[in-house]
C-alpha positions as CSV (number, residue, x, y, z in Angstrom):
1,M,11.3,-19.1,4.6
2,L,10.8,-15.4,5.4
3,R,14.3,-14.7,4.1
4,E,13.7,-16.5,0.9
5,V,10.4,-14.6,0.3
6,L,12.0,-11.2,1.1
7,V,14.9,-11.9,-1.3
8,E,12.4,-12.9,-4.0
9,V,10.3,-9.8,-3.6
10,S,13.4,-7.6,-3.5
11,L,14.8,-9.1,-6.7
12,I,11.5,-8.9,-8.6
13,V,10.8,-5.3,-7.5
14,S,14.3,-4.2,-8.1
15,A,14.2,-5.6,-11.7
16,A,10.8,-3.8,-12.2
17,C,12.2,-0.5,-10.9
18,I,15.2,-0.7,-13.2
19,L,13.0,-1.4,-16.2
20,G,10.7,1.4,-15.2
21,A,13.6,3.8,-14.8
22,V,14.9,3.0,-18.3
23,T,11.6,3.1,-20.0
24,M,9.7,5.9,-18.1
25,V,12.2,8.0,-16.3
26,G,14.5,8.2,-19.3
27,R,18.2,8.7,-19.9
28,T,18.1,12.5,-19.6
29,R,16.5,12.6,-16.1
30,L,18.7,9.6,-14.9
31,S,21.9,11.5,-16.1
32,A,20.8,14.6,-14.2
33,L,20.0,12.5,-11.2
34,A,23.4,10.9,-11.2
35,E,25.0,14.4,-11.0
36,E,22.5,15.8,-8.4
37,F,21.6,12.7,-6.4
38,R,23.2,13.8,-3.1
39,P,21.7,17.3,-2.9
40,R,18.3,16.0,-3.9
41,L,18.5,13.2,-1.4
42,R,19.7,15.6,1.3
43,E,16.7,17.9,0.7
44,A,14.3,14.9,1.0
45,A,16.1,13.4,4.0
46,P,14.1,15.0,6.8
47,Y,10.9,13.7,5.2
48,L,12.3,10.2,4.7
49,V,13.4,10.2,8.4
50,V,9.9,10.9,9.4
51,L,8.6,8.1,7.2
52,I,11.1,5.7,8.6
53,A,10.2,6.7,12.1
54,V,6.5,6.1,11.4
55,L,7.3,2.7,9.9
56,A,9.5,1.8,12.9
57,L,6.7,2.9,15.3
58,N,4.2,0.8,13.4
59,S,6.5,-2.2,13.7
60,S,7.5,-1.7,17.4
61,V,4.0,-1.1,18.8
62,R,2.2,-3.8,16.8
63,D,1.9,-6.2,19.8
64,S,1.1,-3.6,22.4
65,A,-1.3,-1.9,20.0
66,Q,-3.3,-5.2,19.9
67,E,-3.6,-5.1,23.7
68,I,-4.8,-1.5,23.6
69,S,-7.3,-2.4,20.9
70,W,-8.8,-5.1,23.0
71,A,-8.8,-2.8,26.0
72,I,-10.9,-0.3,24.0
73,N,-12.9,-3.3,22.7
74,L,-14.5,-1.5,19.7
75,N,-15.1,-4.5,17.5
76,I,-16.8,-3.5,14.3
77,T,-16.4,-6.8,12.4
78,H,-20.0,-7.9,12.9
79,S,-21.3,-4.5,11.9
80,I,-19.3,-4.6,8.7
81,A,-20.3,-8.1,7.9
82,A,-24.0,-7.4,8.5
83,F,-23.8,-4.3,6.3
84,E,-22.0,-5.9,3.4
85,G,-23.5,-9.4,3.5
86,E,-21.9,-11.6,0.9
87,F,-20.3,-9.0,-1.3
88,V,-16.8,-10.3,-1.0
89,A,-18.1,-13.8,-1.6
90,V,-19.6,-12.6,-4.8
91,V,-16.2,-11.1,-5.8
92,Q,-14.6,-14.5,-5.0
93,S,-17.2,-16.3,-7.1
94,F,-15.2,-15.3,-10.2
95,E,-12.3,-17.3,-9.0
96,T,-10.1,-19.0,-11.5
97,E,-6.5,-20.3,-11.2
98,L,-5.3,-17.5,-13.5
99,L,-7.1,-14.7,-11.6
100,T,-5.8,-16.1,-8.3
101,A,-2.2,-16.2,-9.6
102,Y,-2.6,-12.6,-11.0
103,F,-4.1,-11.0,-7.9
104,S,-1.7,-12.9,-5.6
105,A,1.3,-11.5,-7.5
106,I,-0.3,-8.0,-7.6
107,Y,-0.9,-8.1,-3.8
108,I,2.7,-9.0,-3.0
109,Y,5.0,-7.8,-5.8
110,G,2.8,-5.2,-7.7
111,Y,2.0,-3.4,-4.5
112,V,5.6,-3.0,-3.4
113,F,6.7,-1.9,-6.8
114,L,3.8,0.6,-6.9
115,L,5.0,2.2,-3.6
116,V,8.8,2.1,-4.4
117,F,9.0,3.2,-8.0
118,P,7.4,6.7,-7.5
119,L,10.2,7.5,-5.0
120,L,12.7,6.8,-7.8
121,A,10.7,8.6,-10.5
122,Y,10.1,11.7,-8.4
123,V,13.6,12.1,-7.1
124,A,14.6,12.3,-10.8
125,L,12.3,15.3,-11.3
126,S,14.0,18.7,-11.3
127,E,11.3,20.1,-9.0
128,R,11.5,18.7,-5.4
129,T,8.0,19.3,-4.1
130,T,6.3,16.2,-5.6
131,L,8.8,13.8,-3.9
132,K,8.5,15.4,-0.5
133,S,4.7,15.6,-0.8
134,L,4.5,11.9,-1.6
135,I,6.7,11.0,1.3
136,V,4.5,13.1,3.7
137,A,1.4,11.4,2.2
138,Y,2.9,8.0,2.9
139,S,3.7,8.9,6.5
140,L,0.2,10.2,7.1
141,N,-1.3,7.0,5.6
142,Y,0.7,4.8,7.9
143,F,0.2,7.0,11.0
144,I,-3.5,7.5,10.6
145,G,-3.9,3.8,9.6
146,L,-2.1,2.7,12.8
147,T,-4.3,5.0,14.9
148,L,-7.4,3.5,13.4
149,Y,-6.1,0.0,13.8
150,I,-5.6,0.7,17.5
151,I,-9.1,2.2,17.9
152,F,-11.0,-0.4,15.9
153,I,-10.9,-4.2,16.0
154,A,-11.9,-5.6,12.6
155,Y,-11.3,-9.1,11.2
156,G,-11.1,-9.6,7.5
157,P,-13.6,-11.9,5.6
158,R,-11.2,-14.9,5.5
159,N,-10.8,-14.8,9.3
160,Y,-14.4,-13.8,10.1
161,D,-16.0,-16.7,8.3
162,P,-13.6,-19.1,6.6
163,I,-16.4,-21.2,5.3
164,L,-18.2,-18.4,3.4
165,F,-15.0,-16.6,2.4
166,Q,-12.0,-18.2,0.8
167,N,-8.4,-17.6,1.9
168,L,-7.1,-17.6,-1.7
169,L,-3.8,-16.1,-1.0
170,Y,-2.5,-18.6,1.5
171,D,-4.4,-21.6,0.0
172,T,-2.4,-21.2,-3.2
173,H,0.8,-19.5,-1.9
174,S,1.3,-20.4,1.7
175,Q,4.8,-19.0,1.7
176,Y,3.4,-15.4,1.7
177,Q,2.0,-15.7,5.2
178,F,5.6,-15.5,6.5
179,L,5.8,-12.1,5.0
180,T,2.4,-10.7,5.7
181,S,2.4,-11.9,9.3
182,E,5.5,-9.7,9.9
183,V,3.8,-6.5,8.9
184,N,0.1,-6.9,9.9
185,A,-2.2,-8.6,12.4
186,H,-5.5,-10.3,11.8
187,T,-7.5,-7.5,13.4
188,N,-5.9,-4.7,11.4
189,V,-8.1,-4.5,8.3
190,F,-10.0,-1.2,8.8
191,P,-9.2,0.7,6.7
192,S,-7.2,-1.1,4.0
193,L,-3.7,0.5,3.8
194,H,-3.1,-1.5,0.6
195,T,-6.0,0.5,-0.8
196,S,-5.1,3.9,0.7
197,L,-1.4,3.8,-0.4
198,S,-2.2,2.4,-3.8
199,A,-4.8,5.2,-4.3
200,T,-2.3,7.7,-3.1
201,V,0.2,6.7,-5.7
202,A,-2.5,6.8,-8.4
203,I,-3.4,10.3,-7.4
204,Y,0.2,11.5,-7.6
205,A,0.5,9.6,-10.9
206,F,-2.4,11.7,-12.3
207,K,-0.7,14.9,-11.0
208,T,2.5,14.0,-12.8
209,R,0.9,12.7,-15.9
210,E,2.7,15.3,-18.1
211,E,6.1,14.3,-16.8
212,Y,5.3,10.5,-16.8
213,P,2.3,9.8,-19.0
214,Y,3.0,6.0,-19.2
215,W,3.3,5.8,-15.4
216,L,-0.2,7.1,-15.0
217,A,-1.6,4.2,-17.0
218,I,0.6,1.6,-15.2
219,A,-0.1,3.1,-11.8
220,T,-3.8,3.2,-12.4
221,V,-3.9,-0.5,-13.5
222,L,-1.8,-1.6,-10.6
223,A,-3.7,0.5,-8.1
224,V,-7.1,-0.8,-9.2
225,S,-5.7,-4.4,-9.3
226,V,-4.4,-4.1,-5.8
227,I,-7.7,-2.7,-4.5
228,I,-9.6,-5.6,-6.2
229,S,-7.1,-8.1,-4.9
230,T,-7.7,-7.2,-1.3
231,M,-11.3,-8.4,-1.7
232,Y,-10.7,-11.2,-4.2
233,L,-8.2,-12.8,-1.8
234,G,-10.6,-12.4,1.1
235,I,-8.3,-10.1,3.0
236,H,-10.5,-6.9,3.2
237,W,-14.1,-6.0,3.1
238,A,-15.5,-3.5,0.6
239,T,-16.0,-1.1,3.6
240,D,-12.2,-1.2,4.2
241,V,-11.6,-0.4,0.6
242,I,-14.0,2.6,0.6
243,F,-12.5,4.1,3.7
244,G,-9.0,3.3,2.3
245,I,-9.8,5.4,-0.7
246,A,-11.1,8.2,1.5
247,L,-8.0,8.0,3.6
248,A,-5.9,8.4,0.5
249,G,-7.7,11.6,-0.5
250,V,-7.3,13.0,3.0
251,C,-3.6,12.2,3.2
252,V,-2.9,13.7,-0.2
253,Y,-4.8,16.9,0.7
254,L,-3.0,17.3,4.0
255,A,0.4,16.6,2.4
256,E,-0.1,19.1,-0.3
257,R,-1.4,21.7,2.2
258,Y,1.6,21.1,4.4
259,M,3.9,21.6,1.4
260,R,2.2,24.9,0.5
261,D,2.6,26.1,4.1
262,D,6.2,24.8,4.5
């Protein structure tokens, strides 16, 4: 089942990226990219290697990280739940079949497209700094997020109280659990990396609004939708979202500062 889900996600995201390339990147930039792809990729390669290494680290230490988390035993779930009360339940009270289908698709497909397409769009730019800065910001998001996941134990609403909070994603699309279980654990919700990475993309979309004006609108809608989906589907608390947005700001700041000093 995992293989089928991965193939489905890959096909949908690839089709969306092709459409985005044709409509937003444009023929002129794509033609220039075809001629200069290797040197541009070669220049970005060291940053991509770091990102891949961080992703590999995240995957390889997932099980041992859980053991370290429980050894530290800093469980903040009850504090978050007590602070927020039923906020997520209120968000879920707007549940409809259409909204659930939309936010489920956004959480799985829209999120992946949101992260992948900027890599294509920015490698097509004549200036190289934006692409490298984005990759650094991605790496920082994952690395800092992994560190916080190790330090803090936090269950999401759907796992904390399955009676009060609905598990809308798996209740309606059970096949997605094969994918999400491969990249995350039940105790890794603080902060929301879906939120931080989506907000990161939205910030860069704003910074490149002159080059890609339509991408700013699309990225903003997708980022906001992803952020809402994390709560609507019962995966994250509002606290996770707030800290995720803050993490995005920190990572973009550090990435741009690094690029200035590089």
